[in-house]
N, C-alpha and C positions, 0 to 999 in steps of 0.2 A: 339510671345512673350507676346503681350498684353493679349491674351486669357489665357496663363499660369498664369500670374500675377492675372488676374481676378478670376480664379479658386482657386488660393492660398488664396487670400483675402477672397473670398466667403467661403471657407472651414474654415478659421480662425474665421470668424464672426459666422458661424454655431456652432463651438465649444464653442465660448463665450456665445452664446445664450442658448445652451443646458446646459452648465455648470451653467449658471445663473438660469435656471429653476430648475435644480436639487438642487442647493444651496438654492433656494427660498423654494422648497418643503421640504427640510430637516430643514430649519430654521423655517418653519411654525409649524411642528409637533415636532421637536426635535428628531425624530426617522427616521431611514431609513426604518424600518419595523414596521409600526404602529400596526400590528396584533400580534406582539411578545413583550415580556417584554423588557424594555429599555436596559438591559444588552447586548442584541443581536445587538444593534446599536453602541456599544462602538468601537472606532478605534482599529484596530489590524493589525499589519504587520507581516506576517509569516516569519520565518527565511529561509535561503536557504535549510537547512536540512529538514525543514518541507515541503517545496515545492517538494524537491526530493523524500521524503518518500511518499508524495501524488501521485507523478508521478508513482513511482514503484507500489503503490497500484492499481492505475488505469490501469496500463499496465498488471499486473498479476491478476486482479480482477475476471476474468472469467475462465472457464474450458480450460486448456491448457496442452499440453504434458510436462511432467517433466522428466521422465526417461522411459526406456522400460517397467518398472513394475508399475510406478505410474504416475498419472496426478493430477494437481491442480484443485480444484473446486472453490477456492477463496484464496486470500492472503491479508493480512493487514500488512503494514509496519509502525512502530511507532518509533520515535526518542524521547527517554526519557533521563533524566540526568544520569541514571546509565547504559545506553547503548541502542543499537537498538534492538527492539523486533519485530520479524516477526512471524505472526500467519499464518500457511498454512493448509488449509483444503484440504485433498487429497482423492483420490479414486484409486482403482486398474485399471490397463489397462486390456482389455479383455483377453490378453494372460497370465496374472498373476492374475486371479480371485481367490485369496486365502482368501478373507475377509469373515468371517462367521457372523459378527455382534457383537454388544456389546464389541468392542475393541479386538476381538479375530480373529486370522488367522489360516488357516489350515496348514500353513507351520510353521516351528520352529522359535524360537526367533532369532537364528543366521541368518536365511534367511531374516526375517523381519528387523532386525537391518542392515544388508547389504543393503537392498533396501532403507531404510530411510537414511543411511549414503550417498548413492549415490544421493538421493534427496536433502540432505543438501548441497552437492557440487554444484548441479544445482541452488539451491536457493542462495548460496553465489555468484555464477556468476551473478545472477540477482542483488543482493545487490551491487556488485562491479561496476555495470553499473552506479549507482547513487552515490556511495561512494567508489571510487577506493582506497582510502587510509585508510579505516577503518580496525583496527586490528580485526582478527578473534575472539579474546577473548571478544570483546565488542559487539558481535552479539549473540543473543539468538533466536533460531528457535523452535517454538512449533508446532508440527505436530498433526493433528487430522484426523479422518476418519469417515464420516457419523455421526457426533455428538459425537463421542467418542475420548478421548485423546489417542494418540499413544506414544508420548514421546517428550523429549526436547533435542535439540542439542545446545551445547555451546562450543566454542573454540576447535572444532574437536572431542568432546566427545558426544555420543548419549546415553541418559539414557531412556530406554523404561519405559512406565507406569508400575508400580508394581515391578520394579527392586530394 
């Protein structure tokens, strides 16, 4: 029992000392990051929405399976005052290698649209993991492939680039 109390008190003292040192260092320079302009040291508390968007971005940030025809190469989730914006960079799966470059596919618009509608459904499943109650109409998904825009999905409607 004495040992547990000693560890608890010792841990508390260590936190106080470290907190004091950090406070002293901050008070000396007035900056958390002296190598950056002062605005980067301004206090900021992210909202729950911002934390969840950051989590989804980190989770879907790398190359991953999206559908049988498409995979993500990166994704970025942003919560803005006018709705949620999701930017998804894609590439084709080896079994559906129909991309020709410069935003063109060897398959027709109907097949491309169907592939990206399916991808939008998969992205919405990802979005609902962080935001289960968000209305579909408040989510905009912009799809790209190898640096070219493919189209934008909003509220169940996909508009391909150039339509």
